[in-house]
SETOR-721025 format. One record per residue (C-alpha): x, y, z negated. Coordinates in pm, 1 decimal, padded with zeros to 6 digits. Example, Ala and Ser with C-alpha at 12.3 -4.5 7.8 and 13.67 -1.06 7.14 Angstrom:
2
{{01230.0 -00450.0 -00780.0}}
{{01367.0 -00106.0 -00714.0}}
REM end
This chain:
389
{{00000.0 00000.0 00000.0}}
{{00134.3 00340.5 00099.7}}
{{00147.5 00580.2 -00193.1}}
{{-00027.4 00914.2 -00157.7}}
{{00233.0 01191.5 -00184.4}}
{{00121.2 01465.7 -00421.7}}
{{00338.0 01778.1 -00411.4}}
{{00314.0 02018.5 -00705.2}}
{{00452.6 02370.7 -00675.4}}
{{00543.2 02573.4 -00984.4}}
{{00678.7 02927.5 -00994.8}}
{{00647.2 03043.1 -01354.7}}
{{00693.7 02918.2 -01711.4}}
{{00328.3 02966.7 -01804.5}}
{{00183.8 02782.3 -01506.7}}
{{00435.6 02495.9 -01543.4}}
{{00314.5 02450.0 -01899.4}}
{{-00041.0 02411.4 -01773.5}}
{{00069.0 02163.7 -01506.0}}
{{00291.2 01958.0 -01735.8}}
{{00051.5 01674.0 -01818.1}}
{{-00072.4 01646.4 -01461.2}}
{{00288.5 01610.4 -01344.0}}
{{00344.5 01335.4 -01602.9}}
{{00025.5 01153.9 -01502.4}}
{{00117.2 01161.0 -01133.4}}
{{00471.3 01044.0 -01204.6}}
{{00339.4 00747.6 -01404.4}}
{{00070.7 00643.6 -01153.7}}
{{00166.7 00344.4 -00940.1}}
{{-00053.3 00459.7 -00650.7}}
{{00092.2 00810.6 -00626.4}}
{{00429.9 00960.6 -00538.5}}
{{00521.8 01280.3 -00719.9}}
{{00694.0 01559.6 -00529.9}}
{{00798.0 01870.8 -00720.0}}
{{00890.0 02210.1 -00573.8}}
{{01024.1 02468.0 -00817.6}}
{{01046.9 02834.8 -00722.5}}
{{00991.2 03191.8 -00843.7}}
{{01097.1 03286.1 -01195.3}}
{{01226.1 02933.5 -01264.5}}
{{01527.6 03005.8 -01042.2}}
{{01604.7 03350.3 -01187.2}}
{{01876.4 03420.9 -01445.4}}
{{01665.1 03713.5 -01567.6}}
{{01398.6 03464.4 -01678.3}}
{{01644.4 03215.5 -01831.3}}
{{01667.5 02965.2 -01543.3}}
{{01367.1 02771.9 -01673.4}}
{{01411.8 02508.8 -01400.9}}
{{01670.5 02355.7 -01634.9}}
{{01394.2 02270.1 -01882.2}}
{{01194.9 02105.5 -01602.0}}
{{01497.7 01899.3 -01495.8}}
{{01519.0 01749.7 -01843.4}}
{{01188.5 01571.1 -01775.5}}
{{01134.7 01546.0 -01400.3}}
{{01319.3 01510.3 -01072.0}}
{{01292.6 01835.2 -00875.9}}
{{01267.7 01762.1 -00503.4}}
{{01325.6 02119.0 -00383.1}}
{{01442.0 02439.6 -00550.7}}
{{01330.4 02750.5 -00362.1}}
{{01503.8 03074.5 -00463.2}}
{{01274.4 03365.5 -00377.0}}
{{01540.8 03622.9 -00468.2}}
{{01342.7 03806.5 -00736.7}}
{{01573.8 04108.4 -00736.1}}
{{01321.2 04391.1 -00764.3}}
{{00985.1 04434.7 -00937.5}}
{{00872.0 04695.4 -00682.8}}
{{00597.8 04629.2 -00427.5}}
{{00861.8 04616.4 -00152.5}}
{{01078.7 04375.9 -00350.6}}
{{00789.2 04141.9 -00428.1}}
{{00672.1 04141.7 -00064.1}}
{{01024.9 04047.5 00043.2}}
{{01032.2 03765.0 -00212.7}}
{{00697.4 03636.8 -00087.4}}
{{00829.3 03625.0 00267.5}}
{{01142.2 03437.1 00162.9}}
{{00928.6 03199.6 -00040.3}}
{{00684.0 03124.6 00237.2}}
{{00960.2 03054.9 00490.2}}
{{01162.0 02833.0 00255.7}}
{{00861.1 02643.2 00120.4}}
{{00739.4 02569.8 00473.1}}
{{01081.4 02416.4 00545.0}}
{{01049.5 02206.6 00228.6}}
{{00707.8 02079.5 00341.0}}
{{00859.6 01976.5 00672.7}}
{{01111.3 01758.9 00489.8}}
{{00886.7 01621.3 00212.6}}
{{00574.5 01574.3 00428.3}}
{{00326.8 01572.9 00136.2}}
{{-00025.0 01437.6 00177.6}}
{{-00164.5 01713.5 -00043.3}}
{{-00021.4 02002.3 -00245.4}}
{{-00140.4 02109.3 -00589.7}}
{{-00118.2 02470.3 -00705.6}}
{{-00248.7 02647.4 -01014.7}}
{{-00366.6 03000.3 -01069.8}}
{{-00307.8 03329.1 -00904.6}}
{{00053.6 03440.3 -00879.0}}
{{00213.0 03568.1 -00559.9}}
{{00462.3 03278.3 -00551.9}}
{{00168.0 03040.7 -00531.1}}
{{00004.4 03248.0 -00256.2}}
{{00320.7 03198.7 -00049.3}}
{{00309.9 02823.9 -00113.7}}
{{-00059.6 02799.4 -00022.6}}
{{-00019.9 03005.3 00294.7}}
{{00268.2 02786.1 00410.9}}
{{00057.7 02473.6 00345.7}}
{{-00239.7 02614.2 00536.0}}
{{-00023.7 02683.4 00842.6}}
{{00131.9 02335.9 00814.0}}
{{-00215.8 02175.8 00797.2}}
{{-00155.0 02026.5 00453.6}}
{{-00460.9 01992.7 00223.8}}
{{-00451.6 02214.3 -00085.9}}
{{-00588.2 02140.1 -00433.6}}
{{-00631.4 02452.1 -00647.2}}
{{-00661.6 02461.4 -01027.6}}
{{-00817.6 02750.4 -01223.5}}
{{-01003.4 02910.8 -00934.4}}
{{-01322.4 03116.1 -00963.3}}
{{-01196.0 03331.9 -01249.5}}
{{-01214.1 03710.4 -01261.2}}
{{-00936.1 03947.3 -01371.5}}
{{-01038.4 04285.9 -01238.1}}
{{-00733.8 04472.8 -01365.7}}
{{-00470.8 04290.7 -01159.9}}
{{-00403.7 04182.2 -00803.5}}
{{-00411.3 03824.2 -00935.3}}
{{-00787.3 03850.5 -00887.4}}
{{-00755.3 03887.9 -00510.4}}
{{-00473.7 03633.4 -00483.9}}
{{-00680.6 03375.4 -00673.3}}
{{-00977.7 03412.0 -00438.8}}
{{-00747.9 03398.2 -00133.9}}
{{-00604.9 03068.6 -00254.1}}
{{-00957.9 02938.5 -00314.3}}
{{-01051.0 03008.2 00047.6}}
{{-00737.7 02828.9 00171.1}}
{{-00796.7 02527.5 -00055.1}}
{{-00987.8 02206.0 00002.5}}
{{-01028.6 02074.0 -00352.7}}
{{-01105.8 02289.8 -00653.7}}
{{-01062.2 02220.5 -01026.8}}
{{-01219.7 02489.9 -01243.1}}
{{-01192.5 02563.7 -01614.8}}
{{-01556.0 02648.5 -01695.0}}
{{-01906.8 02609.1 -01555.0}}
{{-01929.0 02977.5 -01460.5}}
{{-01610.0 02948.6 -01257.1}}
{{-01737.1 02628.7 -01094.5}}
{{-02042.7 02819.8 -00974.9}}
{{-01833.0 03113.7 -00853.8}}
{{-01613.8 02892.6 -00634.4}}
{{-01932.0 02760.6 -00472.5}}
{{-02054.2 03120.2 -00440.5}}
{{-01735.3 03187.0 -00242.1}}
{{-01862.3 02936.2 00012.9}}
{{-01691.6 02616.3 -00100.6}}
{{-01869.6 02282.8 -00060.7}}
{{-02002.8 02172.6 -00406.3}}
{{-01884.5 01813.5 -00355.4}}
{{-01527.0 01944.8 -00345.5}}
{{-01551.3 02149.0 -00667.2}}
{{-01488.4 01986.2 -01006.3}}
{{-01522.1 02148.7 -01348.2}}
{{-01246.0 01989.6 -01556.1}}
{{-01199.6 02243.6 -01837.8}}
{{-00896.5 02449.8 -01931.8}}
{{-00556.4 02289.6 -01878.0}}
{{-00410.5 02472.4 -02177.0}}
{{-00651.6 02299.4 -02414.9}}
{{-00502.0 01964.2 -02316.7}}
{{-00159.3 02090.2 -02422.3}}
{{-00294.0 02172.8 -02766.7}}
{{-00428.9 01821.0 -02804.5}}
{{-00136.1 01625.6 -02659.5}}
{{00176.3 01814.7 -02764.9}}
{{00324.6 01747.3 -03108.3}}
{{00329.6 02106.9 -03227.0}}
{{00612.7 02221.8 -03450.4}}
{{00592.9 02275.1 -03823.9}}
{{00658.0 02624.6 -03954.7}}
{{01017.1 02534.1 -04042.9}}
{{01079.9 02365.4 -03707.7}}
{{00944.7 02667.1 -03523.5}}
{{01160.2 02909.7 -03720.6}}
{{01466.4 02703.3 -03638.0}}
{{01369.7 02669.3 -03271.6}}
{{01329.9 03044.0 -03213.6}}
{{01591.8 03146.7 -03471.7}}
{{01349.9 03379.0 -03649.3}}
{{01193.8 03374.8 -03994.7}}
{{00819.3 03425.1 -04024.6}}
{{00673.9 03661.1 -04285.1}}
{{00358.5 03678.0 -04497.3}}
{{00182.7 03813.2 -04190.2}}
{{00285.0 03748.5 -03828.8}}
{{00178.0 03878.2 -03489.5}}
{{00244.9 03757.2 -03134.4}}
{{00268.2 04014.9 -02854.2}}
{{00207.2 03905.8 -02493.5}}
{{00168.7 04200.8 -02258.7}}
{{00200.2 04216.2 -01879.6}}
{{00157.3 04493.5 -01620.2}}
{{-00192.2 04574.5 -01493.7}}
{{-00089.5 04550.7 -01130.8}}
{{-00385.6 04745.6 -00989.4}}
{{-00295.2 05049.6 -01197.4}}
{{-00015.4 05294.8 -01120.3}}
{{00254.7 05377.4 -01374.4}}
{{00062.0 05264.1 -01683.6}}
{{00288.9 04988.0 -01816.1}}
{{00521.2 05206.9 -02021.4}}
{{00248.6 05429.6 -02165.3}}
{{00017.8 05144.2 -02262.0}}
{{00290.1 04925.9 -02407.2}}
{{00423.8 05211.0 -02620.5}}
{{00072.7 05259.9 -02760.1}}
{{00074.8 04891.5 -02856.2}}
{{00420.4 04908.8 -03016.3}}
{{00334.7 05223.6 -03211.5}}
{{00022.4 05053.2 -03344.9}}
{{00179.5 04731.8 -03471.1}}
{{00491.6 04907.1 -03600.2}}
{{00284.5 05044.1 -03889.2}}
{{00179.8 04697.5 -04012.1}}
{{00320.9 04606.5 -04352.2}}
{{00483.3 04272.7 -04443.7}}
{{00440.6 04168.4 -04082.1}}
{{00689.3 04007.2 -03846.2}}
{{00645.4 04042.9 -03472.8}}
{{00726.1 03794.9 -03195.3}}
{{00730.9 03962.7 -02853.8}}
{{00724.5 03748.8 -02539.2}}
{{00871.1 03914.7 -02233.4}}
{{00675.7 04003.4 -01923.4}}
{{00672.3 03816.3 -01594.7}}
{{00808.9 03932.0 -01258.6}}
{{00514.6 04151.9 -01157.8}}
{{00560.3 04514.8 -01062.1}}
{{00692.7 04715.1 -01359.8}}
{{00756.4 04401.2 -01563.8}}
{{01111.6 04515.6 -01624.2}}
{{00981.9 04833.7 -01790.7}}
{{00802.0 04627.2 -02053.4}}
{{01103.7 04402.2 -02106.5}}
{{01332.4 04701.6 -02154.7}}
{{01095.7 04843.1 -02417.2}}
{{01095.0 04507.3 -02594.8}}
{{01474.9 04506.0 -02602.4}}
{{01484.6 04860.8 -02738.3}}
{{01222.9 04790.9 -03005.2}}
{{01375.8 04465.1 -03129.4}}
{{01727.0 04612.1 -03144.5}}
{{01596.0 04887.6 -03373.8}}
{{01375.3 04650.5 -03573.6}}
{{01575.6 04328.9 -03584.8}}
{{01469.1 04274.2 -03946.9}}
{{01107.5 04218.4 -03846.9}}
{{01091.2 04146.1 -03472.8}}
{{01231.3 03927.4 -03197.6}}
{{01198.0 03942.4 -02819.4}}
{{01196.2 03610.3 -02634.3}}
{{01222.5 03573.8 -02256.3}}
{{01067.1 03229.2 -02237.6}}
{{00909.1 03058.0 -02537.0}}
{{00792.2 02754.6 -02342.5}}
{{00460.8 02581.8 -02409.9}}
{{00570.6 02396.0 -02723.5}}
{{00706.3 02702.9 -02903.4}}
{{00427.0 02924.4 -02774.6}}
{{00144.1 02702.0 -02891.5}}
{{00327.7 02630.9 -03215.6}}
{{00343.0 03006.9 -03276.1}}
{{-00035.3 03026.7 -03247.5}}
{{-00060.6 02805.6 -03557.5}}
{{00119.0 03057.9 -03778.3}}
{{00023.2 03404.3 -03651.7}}
{{-00262.5 03624.5 -03769.7}}
{{-00353.9 03730.5 -03418.3}}
{{-00226.2 03765.5 -03061.9}}
{{-00221.7 04111.5 -02906.3}}
{{-00168.6 04223.6 -02546.5}}
{{-00340.2 04126.6 -02223.1}}
{{-00226.0 03770.8 -02154.0}}
{{-00474.2 03507.9 -02039.9}}
{{-00349.9 03281.8 -02321.4}}
{{-00527.0 03507.3 -02570.8}}
{{-00852.4 03407.1 -02403.1}}
{{-00781.5 03051.7 -02292.3}}
{{-00582.8 02894.4 -02577.0}}
{{-00594.1 03122.4 -02883.0}}
{{-00963.3 03053.4 -02966.4}}
{{-00879.2 02687.2 -03025.1}}
{{-00656.6 02794.6 -03315.6}}
{{-00936.4 02997.6 -03478.3}}
{{-00730.5 03316.4 -03457.4}}
{{-00824.7 03658.0 -03324.7}}
{{-00714.9 03811.6 -02996.2}}
{{-00681.7 04183.2 -02929.1}}
{{-00722.4 04216.3 -02553.9}}
{{-00593.4 04554.5 -02438.4}}
{{-00706.1 04731.3 -02121.9}}
{{-00853.5 04596.1 -01798.6}}
{{-00612.3 04323.5 -01693.0}}
{{-00841.1 04039.4 -01807.9}}
{{-01168.5 04221.8 -01741.0}}
{{-01427.6 03974.2 -01613.7}}
{{-01292.9 03658.8 -01776.8}}
{{-01511.4 03451.8 -02007.8}}
{{-01423.7 03537.2 -02367.9}}
{{-01484.6 03369.8 -02701.5}}
{{-01617.7 03567.5 -02998.2}}
{{-01262.0 03572.7 -03134.2}}
{{-01159.1 03823.3 -02863.9}}
{{-01174.7 04196.4 -02934.7}}
{{-01149.3 04423.2 -02629.4}}
{{-01000.5 04767.0 -02676.6}}
{{-00861.6 05060.8 -02482.0}}
{{-00482.7 05095.3 -02445.7}}
{{-00462.0 05381.1 -02694.3}}
{{-00328.0 05373.4 -03049.0}}
{{-00653.1 05476.0 -03218.0}}
{{-00851.1 05193.1 -03055.4}}
{{-00578.7 04935.6 -03110.8}}
{{-00556.6 05020.5 -03481.3}}
{{-00934.8 04991.6 -03511.7}}
{{-00916.7 04647.3 -03348.7}}
{{-00643.7 04539.3 -03593.3}}
{{-00854.5 04661.7 -03883.5}}
{{-01147.9 04458.4 -03753.0}}
{{-00932.8 04144.2 -03712.4}}
{{-00835.2 04154.2 -04080.3}}
{{-01187.5 04228.1 -04205.4}}
{{-01352.7 03960.4 -04416.8}}
{{-01651.2 03950.9 -04183.2}}
{{-01439.3 03880.4 -03873.8}}
{{-01217.0 03627.5 -04052.5}}
{{-01528.3 03442.0 -04161.7}}
{{-01660.6 03441.9 -03803.8}}
{{-01335.6 03294.8 -03672.1}}
{{-01394.8 02970.6 -03861.5}}
{{-01690.0 02890.6 -03635.6}}
{{-01549.8 03009.9 -03301.6}}
{{-01587.2 02774.1 -03005.3}}
{{-01349.9 02786.5 -02710.7}}
{{-01553.6 02836.0 -02388.9}}
{{-01281.8 02650.7 -02195.8}}
{{-01356.4 02324.2 -02372.0}}
{{-01237.9 02117.5 -02666.0}}
{{-00976.0 01916.8 -02476.5}}
{{-01118.7 01581.2 -02579.9}}
{{-01144.9 01478.2 -02213.5}}
{{-00806.3 01556.9 -02061.6}}
{{-00819.9 01783.0 -01756.4}}
{{-00515.4 01613.3 -01600.8}}
{{-00685.4 01272.8 -01600.1}}
{{-00998.6 01415.8 -01438.1}}
{{-00787.0 01581.9 -01170.2}}
{{-00575.5 01275.0 -01098.1}}
{{-00886.0 01059.5 -01050.7}}
{{-00998.3 01290.1 -00770.8}}
{{-00651.0 01320.0 -00617.0}}
{{-00627.2 00940.7 -00599.0}}
{{-00967.4 00866.3 -00452.3}}
{{-01086.9 01159.5 -00242.1}}
{{-01065.5 01098.5 00135.5}}
{{-00826.9 01351.1 00289.3}}
{{-00813.0 01240.5 00653.9}}
{{-01074.2 01493.8 00766.0}}
{{-01059.1 01738.8 00477.5}}
{{-00896.7 02032.4 00659.3}}
{{-01203.5 02147.7 00850.4}}
{{-01428.1 02338.1 00611.7}}
{{-01788.3 02446.8 00651.6}}
{{-01896.0 02760.7 00467.3}}
{{-02152.9 02662.2 00206.2}}
{{-02437.8 02912.6 00206.7}}
{{-02636.6 02972.5 -00110.0}}
{{-03014.0 02981.8 -00073.0}}
{{-03169.5 03305.5 -00194.6}}
REM end
């Protein structure tokens, strides 16, 4: 029996973490052949060469350096072009039966576009979501329209992919991939975490995860300074700051993190890449997560902790009752912090449900069942599915 070749493409630390268990399941399946293409931030010294962590667990078939030299619009467009050309060459060598991509980053758009031109079926994870404050929103929908199989994280997103004209029989609601990580990883104890990140936790602890709102001009520095000025006033509180990704103006945020932690080394640390194990372990021991990262919406609710979601980057995403939206100004952020620590809100957190699922049924196993059994011989030609009004 000829094994079906499943090619997974990963370009960032966060998305690799969400793909981890699917990669393991494919690798272990006797009927499937795993192919792994690593690109984007994984190959950048600025982001700690995270491909090295992947190599500890999996064989990487192709490394594609997109030359992430600049975080300007021109620099990112150049990187996308390099990525698309090089990934298309990798497809020509590997000849996958289907590629699997997750999310909404520009590296993944390059990979999907190259697959579409090469007439390779595409399976897309985490489609149908809305993030009105970033270009990820448009990229995500573009990838949906290029894809042939869809694995969504919630019922609302399942319906939205169909609303975009995708055939319902090709759309599968499997729940959030991050929830599976929470269930299957052996998270670190407090002492193990402190040793792993070389940082002592305090009586109170906060995790900062902030990225540029890519549909706004020149707001990253102003908004992030408002955040820093707000949390700097917290007493008996240590602060873990995760660095931004390679979006436009990401370097501005990372420079501010370096400046803040150098002045406040007694109570803060900036980390380029926590990795899924350290990141999720942190969520066990912090009071709340603050910023505009999707993890504050997707994973944090499972830990019964609050999220302060700043600005418009995640506008439109489904949110648990543990999420507090606020404007990117100090007054509003401080009010949100005050609310997080209130007895009423802390009591409410105990009963919060994560809208992305409980992780009891692993998303990776649902996805692999489809990847193994779905006919792909005539999957490329798509018919637009019209809703009846």
